C-alpha positions in Angstrom: 112.6 122.2 110.4 111.2 119.2 108.4 110.9 115.8 110.1 110.6 112.1 108.5 108.2 109.9 110.5 106.5 106.4 110.1 102.9 107.1 111.1 100.6 104.0 111.0 101.1 102.5 107.4 102.5 105.7 106.1 106.1 107.7 106.0 105.3 111.3 106.5 107.4 114.1 105.8 106.1 116.6 108.3 107.1 120.4 107.1 106.9 123.5 109.2 104.8 126.2 107.9 107.2 128.2 106.4 108.6 124.9 104.6 105.2 124.3 103.0 105.3 128.0 101.7 108.8 127.5 100.2 108.3 123.9 98.8 104.5 124.8 97.7 103.5 121.5 98.8 101.6 120.0 102.0 103.1 117.2 104.3 104.0 114.2 102.0 102.6 111.1 102.7 103.8 107.8 101.2 102.5 104.2 101.9 105.2 102.3 103.9 104.8 99.3 101.6 106.4 101.6 98.9 109.6 102.1 100.8 112.3 99.8 99.4 115.3 101.1 100.9 116.4 103.6 103.7 119.8 105.1 103.9 121.6 108.2 105.5 123.9 110.3 103.5 126.4 112.2 105.6 127.0 114.6 102.6 123.8 116.4 102.1 124.7 117.6 98.5 125.2 113.9 97.4 121.3 113.4 97.8 120.4 116.0 95.1 119.6 114.7 91.9 118.2 116.4 88.7 117.0 119.6 88.4 115.2 122.0 90.8 111.4 121.9 89.7 109.3 123.5 92.4 109.9 125.0 95.9 113.1 127.1 97.1 116.7 126.0 96.2 119.5 128.2 97.4 122.6 126.5 96.0 125.0 125.6 98.7 122.7 126.3 101.4 118.9 125.0 101.3 116.9 123.1 99.0 113.1 122.2 99.9 110.6 121.0 97.3 110.6 118.9 94.2 113.3 117.9 91.8 112.8 116.2 88.4 115.4 113.6 86.8 115.3 110.7 84.3 113.9 108.3 86.9 111.1 110.5 88.0 110.7 113.2 91.0 112.4 113.4 94.1 111.0 115.5 97.3 113.8 117.0 99.3 113.9 119.1 102.4 117.6 119.5 103.2 119.9 122.1 104.7 123.7 122.6 104.3 126.1 120.6 106.5 123.5 118.2 108.1 123.0 114.3 107.2 120.1 113.4 105.2 117.8 110.6 105.4 117.2 109.0 102.2 114.0 107.0 101.7 114.0 105.2 98.1 110.5 104.4 96.8 109.0 101.8 94.3 107.8 103.1 91.2 104.0 103.0 92.7 104.9 106.0 94.8 104.6 109.5 93.5 108.1 110.2 94.1 111.4 108.2 93.6 113.0 109.4 96.7 112.4 111.4 99.9 115.4 113.1 101.2 115.0 114.8 104.6 117.9 116.5 106.7 118.2 115.5 110.4 119.8 117.7 113.2 122.7 115.3 113.7 124.0 112.0 112.5 122.5 110.2 115.7 119.1 111.5 114.7 119.7 110.3 111.1 120.3 106.9 111.9 117.7 106.5 114.4 115.2 107.9 112.0 116.5 105.7 109.3 116.2 102.5 111.6 112.6 103.4 112.6 111.3 103.6 109.0 113.3 100.5 107.9 111.6 98.4 110.8 108.2 99.8 110.1 108.5 99.0 106.2 107.2 95.5 105.4 109.3 94.9 102.3 112.5 96.6 102.6 115.4 95.8 100.4 118.4 94.8 102.7 120.5 93.4 99.8 123.2 96.7 99.8 123.4 99.4 102.7 124.0 101.9 99.7 121.5 104.0 97.5 121.1 102.7 94.2 122.2 105.0 91.1 119.8 106.4 89.0 119.0 104.6 85.7 120.9 105.9 82.8 118.7 106.8 79.5 119.2 104.2 76.8 122.2 105.5 74.6 121.2 103.4 71.5 119.0 105.8 70.0 
């Protein structure tokens, strides 16, 4: 099962060999300074935005890979009925969001606290994830 770690100056999504094959992606590494907010989403499906782009997505069961939406791309490694640690990233990062399932709520909260403490410029103004920007409707 995928794991989310803060290693030195990076956030790493460490994937099992079969997850790498399913996602068609290696482990994901993002600088800690790109992290702007870390939250836990108890309902795994709420962390899914946009459309499946690359990897494997079995509706209602599993989603591993990249998803594309109007704000950019997300990297997800999620399973049904498990809480998700959501790491929102600044625009300098290759992804808008990293979303990784945890075994249970305690592990998800612990992982989120660990990453939030390690990130140098975390935004604590709200404990909630920010909504995706809406495309300009004036056109």
